[in-house]
C-alpha positions as CSV (number, residue, x, y, z in Angstrom):
1,X,0.0,0.0,0.0
2,X,1.5,3.4,-0.9
3,X,1.9,6.1,1.6
4,X,0.2,9.4,0.9
5,X,2.7,12.3,1.1
6,X,2.1,14.4,4.2
7,X,4.0,17.3,5.8
8,X,5.4,14.9,8.5
9,X,5.5,11.1,8.3
10,X,4.6,9.2,11.5
11,X,7.1,6.5,12.4
12,X,6.4,3.3,14.4
13,X,8.6,4.6,17.2
14,X,6.6,7.8,17.6
15,X,9.4,9.9,16.0
16,X,8.4,12.1,13.1
17,X,10.3,12.5,9.9
18,X,11.7,16.0,9.5
19,X,9.9,17.6,6.5
20,X,13.2,19.4,5.6
21,X,15.3,16.2,5.1
22,X,17.1,16.2,1.7
23,X,16.0,12.6,1.2
24,X,12.4,13.8,0.9
25,X,13.4,14.9,-2.6
26,X,13.2,11.2,-3.7
27,X,10.7,9.8,-1.2
28,X,7.8,12.3,-1.0
29,X,5.1,13.3,-3.5
30,X,3.4,11.7,-6.5
31,X,6.1,13.0,-8.9
32,X,8.7,10.9,-7.0
33,X,6.9,7.6,-7.6
34,X,9.6,6.4,-10.1
35,X,12.3,7.1,-7.4
36,X,10.4,5.0,-4.9
37,X,9.9,2.3,-7.4
38,X,13.7,2.0,-7.9
39,X,14.2,1.7,-4.2
40,X,11.4,-0.9,-3.9
41,X,13.1,-2.9,-6.7
42,X,16.2,-3.0,-4.5
43,X,14.2,-4.4,-1.6
44,X,13.5,-1.2,0.4
45,X,10.0,-0.9,2.0
46,X,7.8,1.9,3.5
47,X,9.7,1.9,6.8
48,X,13.0,2.3,5.0
49,X,11.6,5.1,2.8
50,X,10.2,6.9,5.8
51,X,13.7,7.0,7.4
52,X,16.4,9.6,6.8
53,X,18.8,8.4,4.1
54,X,22.4,8.5,5.1
55,X,25.1,8.1,2.5
56,X,28.3,6.1,3.4
57,X,31.2,6.7,1.1
58,X,33.5,3.7,1.0
59,X,36.9,4.1,-0.6
60,X,38.0,0.6,0.2
61,X,40.4,-1.0,-2.3
62,X,42.9,-3.9,-2.4
63,X,45.5,-1.7,-4.2
64,X,47.1,-0.2,-1.1
65,X,47.4,-1.2,2.6
66,X,46.0,2.1,3.8
67,X,42.6,1.4,2.2
68,X,42.2,-2.4,2.4
69,X,40.5,-2.3,5.8
70,X,37.9,0.3,4.9
71,X,35.2,-2.3,4.0
72,X,35.1,-3.1,7.8
73,X,34.8,0.6,8.7
74,X,32.0,1.1,6.2
75,X,30.2,-2.0,7.5
76,X,30.4,-0.5,11.0
77,X,29.0,2.8,9.8
78,X,26.3,1.0,7.9
79,X,25.3,-1.0,11.0
80,X,25.3,2.2,13.2
81,X,23.0,4.1,10.8
82,X,20.7,1.1,10.4
83,X,20.6,0.6,14.2
84,X,19.6,4.1,14.9
85,X,16.7,4.2,12.4
86,X,18.4,5.6,9.4
87,X,18.4,4.2,5.9
88,X,22.1,3.5,5.1
89,X,23.1,3.8,1.4
90,X,26.7,2.7,0.7
91,X,28.5,3.9,-2.4
92,X,32.1,3.6,-3.7
93,X,34.4,6.5,-4.1
94,X,37.9,7.3,-5.3
95,X,40.8,5.8,-3.5
96,X,43.7,8.0,-2.4
97,X,47.1,6.6,-1.4
98,X,50.4,8.2,-0.4
99,X,52.2,5.3,-2.3
100,X,50.6,6.3,-5.6
101,X,51.2,10.0,-5.1
102,X,54.9,9.4,-4.3
103,X,55.5,8.1,-7.8
């Protein structure tokens, strides 16, 4: 069942979603139905979409020792966001290494 857009979305834990959240740009309103459809295709549900979205940039890579552990750090961040009622969204980003910049 689709959720009708309102100024504030009630949550199961009696907290209310802030109407100023940037994530509302993709989760609220009839014109954002295609955005919600994409998230639903990835397994997200109404509870997820009523939560604040929190991006987790993960520069993990096997190319240098300074970045090889960052999957574990990103997983911890993901669990922390998920555990506090947020909707974690992990994405990859560029890897920076002193070894590469030294030539």
